[in-house]
C-alpha positions in Angstrom: 90.1 35.3 147.2 87.2 35.0 144.6 85.6 37.8 142.5 83.6 40.4 144.3 79.9 40.2 143.5 77.7 43.2 143.6 76.4 46.2 141.7 79.0 48.6 140.3 78.8 52.1 139.0 81.8 53.8 137.5 83.9 50.8 138.7 82.9 51.3 142.3 80.7 49.0 144.4 77.5 50.7 145.4 75.4 50.3 148.5 71.7 49.3 148.5 70.8 52.9 149.4 72.6 54.2 146.3 71.0 51.6 144.2 67.5 52.6 145.6 68.3 56.2 144.8 69.3 55.3 141.2 66.1 53.3 140.6 64.0 56.1 142.1 65.7 58.8 139.9 65.2 56.7 136.8 61.5 56.2 137.6 61.1 59.9 138.4 62.8 60.9 135.1 60.3 59.0 133.1 57.6 61.5 134.3 59.6 64.7 134.1 59.5 67.0 131.1 62.5 67.2 128.8 63.9 70.3 127.0 61.0 70.0 124.5 58.5 69.8 127.3 57.7 66.2 126.6 57.5 63.4 129.2 59.2 60.1 128.2 56.3 58.2 129.7 53.9 59.6 127.1 56.0 58.4 124.2 55.0 59.9 120.8 51.4 60.5 121.7 51.0 64.1 120.8 47.7 64.5 122.6 49.3 63.6 125.9 52.4 65.6 125.2 51.0 68.8 123.8 47.2 69.2 124.5 46.7 71.5 127.4 43.7 69.4 128.5 45.8 66.2 128.7 49.5 67.1 129.2 49.4 67.5 133.0 47.4 64.3 133.7 49.8 61.4 134.3 48.9 57.8 133.6 50.8 55.0 135.4 51.6 52.1 133.3 52.3 48.4 133.9 55.8 48.6 132.4 58.0 50.9 130.2 59.9 50.7 126.9 63.5 50.0 127.8 65.0 52.5 125.3 62.4 55.3 125.2 60.7 55.1 128.6 57.3 55.2 127.0 54.6 53.7 129.1 53.3 50.3 127.9 50.6 47.9 128.9 47.5 48.9 130.9 47.4 52.5 132.1 45.8 53.6 135.3 45.6 56.5 137.7 46.7 54.0 140.3 48.9 51.0 140.4 52.4 50.1 141.3 54.0 52.9 139.3 51.8 55.3 141.3 54.6 54.9 143.8 56.5 57.4 141.7 54.6 60.1 143.5 55.9 58.7 146.8 59.5 58.5 145.3 59.3 62.2 144.3 58.2 63.1 147.8 60.9 61.0 149.5 63.8 61.7 147.2 63.1 65.3 146.2 62.5 67.0 149.5 
Protein backbone atom coordinates (compact mmCIF):
# COMPACT_ATOMS: atom_id res chain seq x y z
CA UNK A 1 0.00 0.00 0.00
CA UNK A 2 1.38 3.43 -0.99
CA UNK A 3 1.68 6.56 1.15
CA UNK A 4 -1.48 8.28 2.33
CA UNK A 5 -1.89 11.67 0.73
CA UNK A 6 -3.80 14.40 2.47
CA UNK A 7 -3.57 17.25 4.90
CA UNK A 8 -2.32 16.42 8.36
CA UNK A 9 -2.45 18.32 11.66
CA UNK A 10 -0.63 16.92 14.69
CA UNK A 11 0.00 13.73 12.75
CA UNK A 12 -3.69 13.10 12.06
CA UNK A 13 -5.42 13.30 8.70
CA UNK A 14 -8.00 16.08 8.73
CA UNK A 15 -11.30 16.36 6.90
CA UNK A 16 -12.23 19.11 4.44
CA UNK A 17 -14.56 20.57 7.10
CA UNK A 18 -11.70 20.84 9.61
CA UNK A 19 -9.49 22.35 6.92
CA UNK A 20 -12.19 24.95 6.11
CA UNK A 21 -12.51 25.80 9.80
CA UNK A 22 -8.73 26.23 10.09
CA UNK A 23 -8.59 28.58 7.09
CA UNK A 24 -11.58 30.56 8.42
CA UNK A 25 -9.99 30.90 11.88
CA UNK A 26 -6.70 32.07 10.40
CA UNK A 27 -8.46 34.70 8.28
CA UNK A 28 -10.61 35.86 11.20
CA UNK A 29 -7.53 36.17 13.45
CA UNK A 30 -5.93 38.63 11.00
CA UNK A 31 -8.72 41.07 11.86
CA UNK A 32 -8.97 40.45 15.62
CA UNK A 33 -7.17 42.64 18.13
CA UNK A 34 -4.20 41.16 19.99
CA UNK A 35 -3.23 41.78 23.63
CA UNK A 36 -1.92 45.26 22.65
CA UNK A 37 -5.19 46.06 20.92
CA UNK A 38 -3.54 45.93 17.48
CA UNK A 39 -4.92 44.03 14.50
CA UNK A 40 -2.38 42.04 12.44
CA UNK A 41 -4.06 43.20 9.21
CA UNK A 42 -3.06 46.81 9.97
CA UNK A 43 0.64 45.99 10.29
CA UNK A 44 2.70 48.79 11.85
CA UNK A 45 0.48 51.62 10.62
CA UNK A 46 -0.08 53.48 13.89
CA UNK A 47 -2.94 55.58 12.51
CA UNK A 48 -4.96 52.44 11.75
CA UNK A 49 -3.91 50.75 15.01
CA UNK A 50 -4.34 53.58 17.52
CA UNK A 51 -6.28 56.55 16.12
CA UNK A 52 -9.88 56.38 17.45
CA UNK A 53 -11.11 57.79 14.13
CA UNK A 54 -9.50 54.95 12.14
CA UNK A 55 -8.93 51.92 14.37
CA UNK A 56 -12.41 50.43 13.99
CA UNK A 57 -12.62 50.80 10.20
CA UNK A 58 -11.41 47.65 8.52
CA UNK A 59 -9.87 47.54 5.07
CA UNK A 60 -9.86 44.33 3.07
CA UNK A 61 -6.65 43.67 1.18
CA UNK A 62 -5.73 41.65 -1.88
CA UNK A 63 -3.28 39.49 0.06
CA UNK A 64 -1.42 39.32 3.36
CA UNK A 65 2.18 39.13 4.60
CA UNK A 66 2.91 35.48 5.35
CA UNK A 67 4.71 36.15 8.64
CA UNK A 68 2.94 39.17 10.12
CA UNK A 69 -0.53 39.02 8.57
CA UNK A 70 -0.29 42.67 7.50
CA UNK A 71 -2.57 43.53 4.60
CA UNK A 72 -0.77 44.08 1.29
CA UNK A 73 -1.76 45.20 -2.17
CA UNK A 74 -4.88 47.19 -2.92
CA UNK A 75 -7.20 47.87 0.02
CA UNK A 76 -10.94 48.14 -0.31
CA UNK A 77 -14.07 48.12 1.78
CA UNK A 78 -15.21 45.25 -0.44
CA UNK A 79 -13.50 42.43 -2.24
CA UNK A 80 -12.77 38.78 -1.67
CA UNK A 81 -11.42 39.30 1.85
CA UNK A 82 -14.72 40.98 2.67
CA UNK A 83 -15.81 37.35 3.01
CA UNK A 84 -14.16 37.44 6.45
CA UNK A 85 -17.35 39.09 7.75
CA UNK A 86 -19.28 36.08 6.44
CA UNK A 87 -16.75 33.70 8.04
CA UNK A 88 -17.17 35.42 11.40
CA UNK A 89 -20.93 35.09 11.07
CA UNK A 90 -20.79 31.41 10.07
CA UNK A 91 -17.98 30.18 12.34
CA UNK A 92 -18.62 32.29 15.44
CA UNK A 93 -22.34 31.88 16.08
